[in-house]
C-alpha positions in Angstrom: 2.0 -55.2 -60.8 2.4 -52.5 -63.3 1.8 -52.9 -67.0 5.1 -51.2 -67.8 8.3 -53.2 -68.2 9.9 -52.3 -64.9 11.2 -54.4 -62.1 9.3 -54.8 -58.8 12.0 -53.0 -56.8 11.8 -49.9 -59.1 8.0 -50.0 -58.8 8.2 -50.2 -55.0 10.7 -47.3 -54.9 8.5 -45.3 -57.3 5.3 -45.8 -55.3 7.0 -45.1 -52.0 8.4 -41.9 -53.3 4.9 -40.9 -54.5 3.5 -41.8 -51.1 6.2 -39.7 -49.3 5.6 -36.7 -51.7 1.8 -37.0 -50.9 2.5 -37.1 -47.1 4.9 -34.1 -47.3 2.3 -32.2 -49.5 -0.5 -32.9 -47.0 1.7 -31.8 -44.1 2.6 -28.6 -45.9 -1.1 -28.0 -46.8 -2.3 -28.5 -43.2 0.5 -26.1 -41.9 -0.5 -23.6 -44.5 -4.2 -23.9 -43.6 -3.6 -23.6 -39.9 -1.4 -20.5 -40.4 -4.1 -18.8 -42.4 -6.8 -19.9 -40.0 -4.9 -18.3 -37.1 -4.4 -15.1 -39.1 -8.1 -15.0 -40.0 -9.1 -15.6 -36.4 -6.7 -12.9 -35.2 -8.1 -10.4 -37.7 -11.7 -11.4 -36.7 -10.9 -11.0 -33.0 -9.4 -7.5 -33.7 -12.5 -6.6 -35.7 -14.8 -7.7 -32.8 -12.7 -5.7 -30.3 -13.1 -2.6 -32.5 -16.8 -3.1 -32.8 -17.1 -3.6 -29.0 -15.2 -0.3 -28.5 -17.5 1.5 -30.9 -20.5 0.1 -29.1 -19.1 1.1 -25.7 -18.4 4.7 -27.0 -21.9 4.9 -28.4 -23.4 3.7 -25.1 -21.4 6.3 -23.2 -22.5 9.0 -25.6 -26.2 7.9 -25.2 -25.8 7.7 -21.4 -24.4 11.3 -21.4 -27.2 12.6 -23.6 -29.8 11.0 -21.3 -28.1 12.5 -18.2 -28.1 15.9 -19.9 -31.9 15.6 -20.6 -32.5 14.6 -16.9 -30.5 17.6 -15.7 -32.5 19.9 -17.9 -35.7 18.4 -16.6 -34.6 18.9 -13.0 -33.7 22.5 -13.7 -37.1 23.2 -15.2 -39.0 21.9 -12.2 -36.8 23.2 -9.4 -38.1 23.8 -5.9 -38.7 27.5 -6.2 -41.4 27.1 -8.8 -43.3 24.4 -6.9 -46.6 25.4 -5.2 -46.5 24.9 -1.4 
């Protein structure tokens, strides 16, 4: 029982209202956290996709450079300069 001079019904109503406010607050907090978590994961997923596209473009560029070097090498040692 409380130390204040209130009836037990008032105390029950007061504590139940506090309990309901806490429940509503926690529900709101969890919804808020889940929304921000999904936004964060969506941004992170987009960032990973951008990084993967950059890596793919760099790999294509390196592959094209290595092909170009191989072509130059083939041209340098063509059949007409080989000793028979």
